[in-house]
Structure formats: C-alpha cells, structure tokens
N, C-alpha and C positions, 0 to 999 in steps of 0.2 A: 236418280232424282227428278220428280216432274217439273218440268219446265214452268216457269211462271209470267204471266205477262198483264198488261193493263187494258182495260175497255174504259174510256173516258167520254162521257156524254157532254162535257163541258156545261155541268150545272151552274145555274143562275141562282143566286143566294139575294133574300130579301136585303134591301137597302143597298145593294150593290147593282150591277149592270151586266148585260150580255157580253159588251166589250171587254169587261173585266173578266170574264168567265172564260173567254177564248185566250186572254194573257194568262191566266192560269193555268189553263191547259200546257201553253208552252212551257211554263215553269215547272210544271208537274212532270212533264216529258224529259226536260234536262235531268231533273232528279232521277227519273227511273232508269236513264240512260246510264248514270253513273252507278246506280245501284245494282245493275247487271239484269234487268228485267229483259226477256228475250224479244217481245215485240210490244207495240202500243198502237192500239187500234182506236179510232174515232167514230161516232155514229152518224147517221143521217135522220133527223126529224125536223118537222115543219110546222109552223103557227103553233108552238109550245113556248110559252114565255118562261117555263121551267128549263128548257134546254137550248143553249146557244148553236148547238153543232146542226147545221143545215146544210153545210157544202164541204163534206170530208175530203173530197179530192184537193180543194184548196188548202186545209188544215194539214194534210198529210205532207204536202210540199213544205209547209212552213216547219213541221215538226222533224221531217228528214233533214232539212237545212239546219236545225239547231241541236241535232243530236249526230252521234257518230257510228254506233253499235248496234242500235236496236233495229228490227224490222218495223216498217210502219205501215199502217193499213187500214182498212174500211170495216168497220164492224156495225152495218155495212153500208155498201151501195144499195138502195132500194130500186132493183132493177125495172118493176112496173113503171117507175117515174122518168125513165131515160132510154133514148134511143140507144139500141148497142154499139153503133157505130161510135156515139159520143163516150160511151163509156170506154170502148176499146183505146180511143185516141188519147183521152185524158191520162189513162193508167199506162200507155206506152211511153207519153212524155214523162211522167214520174218514174217509170223504169229506166228511161234513158238518162235521166238525171241523177238517179240514185240507184245504179245497177245492183241487183241482188239484195235490195233492202224493202222492197215494196211488195204488199200484199193485197189482193183483191177479194174482198169479202162480199158476197152478194146475198141480199134478202129477199123473201118473196112478197113481203107486205109494203104498203106506201109509206109507212111511218109517219102517218098522219090521218085527220079525220076525213070524211068522204068529199067534203066540199073543196078542201085544199088539195086533195088528191086530183080530183078534177081539173082545177086550176093549173095544177103542174103538167098534166097529160092532154090538156083539151085540144091542141094542135097535133096530137099523135093518133086521135081515134080511140075512143072509150069504148071499152067492153066489159060486161059483168062477168065474163070467164076469167078464171085464172090463165093468164097468157105468159108467167113465167118460163114455162119450157120452151114456148116459141121465140122468146126474146134471148133465152140462154142459147139455143140452137143457132140462132142468127149471129150471138156474139162469137161463137165457136166457129162458124162457116166464115165470118171475117178473118178470124185469126189464121186459120188454115187454109184461107183463100180456096174454099171447095164448091162454091156455088158454080153450078154446071153452065156450059156455054149456051147463050141464050138468056140466062136469067138476067134481071135488070142489075143486079149486084155483080155480076161476074168480073168485071173490071174495077170493082171498088177496092182500094187498099186503105187500111187504116193505118194512119201516118202517127209517128215516124216510121218509115219503112226499115226492116231488119231489127225491130226491137221486138222480142217476144212480150206477150202479156204476162204480167206477175202471175206467181202461184194463185190458184182459185180456192176460196172456201166457201162452202154453202153455209149459210146462218138459218137456225131453225129453232122452233120450240115445241115440236110435234113429232108423233111418229111418220107422219108423210114426208117431212122434210128429212128426217133420219134416213128413211128408206131411198128417197131420191138422191141425197148426197151419195149414199153406196151405190146406187145404180149408174149415176153418171162419172164415178170414180173421182169424185171431189174429197178434200178434206171437210171436215165437219165441225161446226161451232154450235153447240147447244146452249140456249140461253135458260139455264137453270134458275137463274135469279127471278124470273118471271112466269116460266112454264107451269103448267098443270099437269102435263104429262110427266111421269116419272122419268129422271134422269138416266137411271140405269138401264130401264128398258130401252130408251131412245138410244143409247150407247150401243146396246146389244144388237138392236135391229139394224144400226148403221154398219156394223161389222159384219152382220150375217148377210147383208145386201150388198156389200162391197164388190165392185168389179174393178180391177185393174185398169189404168187408164195412162196415157203417155204423161201426165203431169204427176200421177201418184200411183207407185207400184204397190201400197199397201196402205191400208186406212190408217188415218191421223184424226184424233178426236180432241177437240178443246171443250173444257167445260166452263161456262160463264157462270160467275156466282158473286153474291153481292157480300162484303165485309166490312166490317169497322173495327179497326185494332187500336187500342190504347195501352197504356202501361198497366193498367188496372182494370178488371172486369166492371167495377163501378163506374169508371170513368168512359169506358167504352159504351156501356148502357146509356149513360148520359147523352153521348154525341148521338147513339143510334135512335133517339128520340125524335130527330129532325126525319129520320127515315119513316117512324111508325106515322107521323103526320102526313108526309108524302103520299104514303100509300092510301091513307084514308080519303084523301084530297082527290087524288087520281081516280080513285073508285066511283066519286061523284062527278067524273068530268072536269074536275079544276085543276089545271096545269099550273098552278102558282109557283113562284120562286121559292127555294127552300127556306123554310124557317128556322129560326135560331134553336137550340135545344131548349132554352129557357120558355120561349113561345110555346113550343111543341109540348112541353110538360104542362104547361098551364091550360091547354086546350080543354075544353068540355068534351070529350069522347062519349059517345053512346055505347050501350052494349054491343051494338052491331059493330061499331067502329072497332071496339076492343076485340071482338072475335076476328075481325080483319087482320088486324095488328098481330095477334098471335099466331095466325095461319102464316102471315109472311114471315114471321120470326123463325119458322121451322127450316126456311129457306135462306136465312141471313146468318152469317157467321158473326157474332158480337162477343168481344171480350179481350183479355189479355192474350199476348202471343201463345202461351201454353194452351189457353181456352180454345183459340181458334186453330192451332195446329191440330188438336184432336177432331175439330169439326172437319178440317180439309183432308186429314188422314183418312176418315170413315168416307167422305165424299170421293175421294180417289181410289179408295178401295172397292167401292160399289160400282164405279163408273168404268174403271180402268182407263181414264182420261190419260191422254199423253201430255197434256198441258191444262193449267188451271188458269183462267182469265179472270182478273179482280176487278169490279167497279166498286166505287165507294163514294155514295153520295150523300155527303154531310155538309154542313154549314160553313165550318172554319177551314180556309185553305191550308192553314198550318196543321191544323189536326189532321187533314186528309194526307197531306204529305208525309206526316209522321207514321200514319197508318202504313203507309206503303213502306216506309223505311224499316218498322218492325217486321212487316210481311218478308221483305228480302233478307233480313237476317234468318228468319225461319227456314228460308230455302237456299241459303247460300251454299 
C-alpha cells in the first residue's frame, strides 16, 4: 500500500486570522497522527496573506510535541533564504528533541516575491545566480565536517554536536529538480499540484538519475497533490469552489485569504478565468472517496510514487479535517 502523508500550508480563511490558521494546523496534525498518516510537512512562504506558514522549523517543533507517531518536517525550508549553518543547527535541535521523527525538506525557490526575497537575504550577499548547489554543498560539508585544513570553516561545528541531520528530501516541480535530486542521492518530493512539468516524466528522470548516497541507498519518491474529498461528489465540488477562486486570484498576483464556497460560486469569472480553473482541475482530485480513489490510483500507477502527500486548501476547517478522515479510510 502506498504511504499517505499531509502537506499543510496553514491557509488563512476570509473572516479569520493567521493566528487561527496556525492553531488549525496543530489541530489537523493531531487528527492526522491518530488517523495513521506517516508524515506531516509544513511549508515556508513569506509576505502572503493567504498563508500563515512562514517559520516551518518553529511549527515542526510544535507539531512534533503535540503528536506521537508521525514524522514531521519541512515542505520545505527554502535554502536560498538561509545560511546553511543555521539550517543545520535548527534541524539538529529538532532531531535531538524528537529523534527519528524529523524530515528536512529543501526547496530551491525563495517562496516569495523578489523584494521580500531580498529583505530575507540582504545580509547574506545577493546573487542573480542559482546558488542552491553551493548552499547545499556547504550544508553537507558542515554535517560531515570535511572542510579542508586552512578553510575558514574547518573548525566550525553545527550544534548540538553528536546529533545527525534528519533525512534530506529535495523538493521540486521541474525536470531539473528531479535530475538534481537523483544526482545527489536525495529522496524527492514532486509538487504535482502546481507543476507544469509532467509528474510521470519527472519521476522517471529522478529514478534514472539516482546515485546511491549514505542517506539513501535507493530512490524514494513522494508525489504532492491537491485533493478535496467529501461524502458526495456534489459536496466536494462545492467545497472545491474555494480552490477555483484561489487559483484565479493567484494567477493575477492576488494572495488573498481563502473565500467561502458561497462567495467563490458567486464570483463573476471571465472565460480566461474558467479556462484556468479547468486546467487546474486536471491536477486536482475532487469528489467522493470512490471518485478520488480512482484519481489517486491512476496517479500512483503513472508515477510509481512511493508516497502520496496531500494538501487540501479549503475554507472550512471542519470540512478539511473530514476530507483527511475520508482519505485515511481509503488508505487504511
């Protein structure tokens, strides 16, 4: 049976607050832990009124403390925003506190707009070049303590000493990320829910490129997908109206809190908007458990994914919890 896990962006809903969204994340995590989900990841985004998750390492500690069984991790830490030593030390602390339960998912993008990205990194030195590999190499050198004699970092230790970094996952939505994950011997999480690159091709590239590493002797692939599950197809379709409006707004650069299904259904969509919604629905699984099961089965068959990681960005927290409850029964 394919493993099932959760990606939670801590969505903010219209009429509510970002603080409530973070508390909803803790509530959903407790539920997911009891339902048997294998892992729970939180994201890093900045300057987005839609998403409350800006400090995943803090939320990981809170979630791990509130749960008992699941692995908890980042989906992901946006490495361009952080000094590698800080990433190493924060995740070593988490691993020391919750041994064997922490994941370090790393992303190549900043997770925000250009100005906010600059504000996050202005003391680090800004480059227009993609410096992910440099930062990743530094992170690994700190972990293995293999800076050569004479290097300024030769005597630098990531503390707490004697605690290994958690397992590393590379996040991506392109062929480049898939190939890179394989070449560095990392596990790979593909963001099918917003990627334009075909998921099955990305997974093939990852496996074909894979080189065994100390952390991973063989490839391990997670497919990230968006699902809205309800007792009936009709109810799920109503709930997913929130997703439809969010897709339209984000395409226009409007990162607004999630609207209710009623407001979304009443929205005056243009033909271009409706075409965008239809395109997104090809990657969104909406329906009753039986309907979504058929969609998931086809996705797993096409990608040969080892694990399905599900995000559900809908307005009502109770409905979101129920969606995961129904999913858990499908994968029991």
